[in-house]
N, C-alpha and C positions, 0 to 999 in steps of 0.2 A: 630204612627205619619209613616210615607210616610219613605223607605228608610232607614230604621228602624237603622240594625246594624249599615251600615255605617257611618248613626248621631250620633250615639253613640260613635263610634269610632274616629267621627271629634269633638264631642262632644262643640256643634254647640252652641249657645246662644239661644234658641228659644222661652224659655220664656223668652217674654220681653212687651212694648209697642207695638209694632207690632203683636202681636199675646195673642190674649186675650180669644180664644174655640179654640176647636180642630183643625176645618177648618182652622181660620188664622194661625196655627204653622206649619200646613204641607203646605200651601201657605210661609209662611218663610221660611222653608227648600226649596221649591223649589228657590225663590227667593238669598236662598244662593248656592244653583245648581251652576244660571245663574250666579254670583259673582266668583264662581270657573271657570268656562268652561271659561271666561273670562280671567282670568288673567292667567290657565294654555295655551291659547291657545298663548297669547301672548308672553309668556315665549317660545312657543314651537317654535314662527315663526320666535321671534328672533333669535333664539340659531341657523334654519337651516341656515339660511342667514350668520351667523357668522359664522358658520362650514363651509360653498362653499366659502366664500368669503372673511375669515380673518379680518371681519369689523363691527363692531355692526350697527344693525338699528334698531332702535322703529319698535316692530308688525304696527300698522296704516302706516310707511312708507314701510313697506314689502309689507302691501296689496295693496297700492300705487301700485307701480313696476310689482308686477304679474297680479293686472288687465289690467296694460298698454299694458304689455304682449301677452295678454286675445283676441283670435281668431285674433292677428297679425294686428290690425287694430291703426291707433292712435286715439288717444280721451283724451278730455279737459279737465280742469277741473271741467267744470259743468257736465262731463259723470262721476267725478270717483264719484263727491260730490252724484249723482243718486244711480249707481251702488251700492253704499258703507253703503248707506241708511244714508250717512253728512250732514249735513247743517257747517259746520265751513267751511267756503270758505279762509279767511286768511290761519287758519292749514293746506289747503290741498296746497293752491299756495308755504309756504313755504318749505312741506315736496317736489313740486317738484321742488323747486329751488332746494335742496340738494343733491336729486338724479340726478340732472342735472351736477350740482358740482362735484358728485361722477362719474361721465361719466357713467351711468346708463342707461339715459335717454336725448334724444335731442329733441328740438323743431321743428317741422313739419312743412308742406310747410301750407301758408294760412294767409289771413288777420291777426293783431293784436293782435286783438279782439275776435279772433276763432282761438286761440291757440292751436294747438293739440300737444303732446309729442307722440314720438316711445320710443322702449331702444335699445339701440344700439349694436354695437355685443360685447365689453364686460354683458349688461344689457342680453342679449341672452344668453352668456355662462352660465353666475350664476342662471338665471329662469331655465335652462336647469336643473343642478347640483341639482336647489335647490326641484324641480319636481323628482329626481332620490330618490335623498333620503329618502322626504316624502313615496315615493310606496315603497321602502324598510323598513324604520321602522313604517310608521302609519300605510301604506294601508295594509300590509301583516298581521296588528292584527285585523284587522277589524272581520273576522270572529271567533273569540275568544271571540270579546268584542259585537257583535250582533248573533242571532241567525237567521243566514239565510238575503238573499236582504228586502222581505217585514220587519223583523224588523224594520232596519234602513229605509228605506220608508217612514214607519209611523213616526220616529222619526222626522223624513226631516220635513213630510206634521203637527207636531206637534210644530214644531218650529216656521216656519210659522205663527201659529194656535197664538202662543204667542206673537211673534213680531205683528200681528195687533192686539192684545190685551194692549200692550203698546201702540203702537200707536195711537188707540182709545182714553186711556186715557188722550194722551199727545193732545190730540188735544181738548178732554174737557177742560182740566186744562186750555186750551188759551183760550176758549168760558169763560170760569167761569172768569177769570179775565178781560175781557174784560166788560158781565156784573157786577160783584160786585166788580168793581176797587176800590170804595171808601172804600168798605166795608172791601177787600182787606187791604188795605195799614192802617186800623185801625187795625188790625186784630196782623200785625207787626211789629205794634209799642213796645218795651218794655214798660211795667209798670215801672213807677219810684219808686225804693225802697226809703222808708225812712232812714230818720239819723238816726244813732246811735245816743242814749242819749246824753252822752259826747260830742260829737263832735255835736248837737244842740249848748248844750251850749255852746262850744267853737267858734262856729259860730256867735251865739246871743250879746256875749263877744266882740268880733272883731270886730262887727258891732259898739257897742257903743261906743269902743277903752278902753278897760278896760278888766282885765283878769281874768279870769273866777276864781270862789271861790271855796276854795278846805276844803273839812274837817280836820279837826284837828284828827291826830292817824291814 
């Protein structure tokens, strides 16, 4: 199993319906690592924002705020979705409203249908503090985590390839749903369970207007 000791320490349930052979077990451990990375990043991002602002903000909203600050250029909801690889436009708009209400961003100039957002002075201050804490706490430990810049660079390239793997998989599923729509609907329908004998008898007696018979004793 990849990651041997770490996997044993976490006691991950890798033997399951998702992992029937050694290769599948290894891939299952890889997907557990994805889950752990996602959750750890979420906790980190929210914790840093709360540390510098005194206010909790969920990681997706923190990411939206940080993205709007990048390059000091206003960004639209469509820009945010594209850069963060998100297609939940309604949630992005909700996040923008929250950030605007908190005084961290404001609408830029331009037509209503092409609304862009930029950080306010308060938003600049908090994102600067966030960057400072990130550098002091996280980036300072990179040397102990990765053996040189080459290892980090290789990890980044691997993560982009992994992203492409799942993107292609999602596209394949979308095509399958179109080409096999009727068949997929059949597969999703649950098989009705047969009623228990006693319930069947009771149902039949009720239909006839009589009480179900009971054996003596």
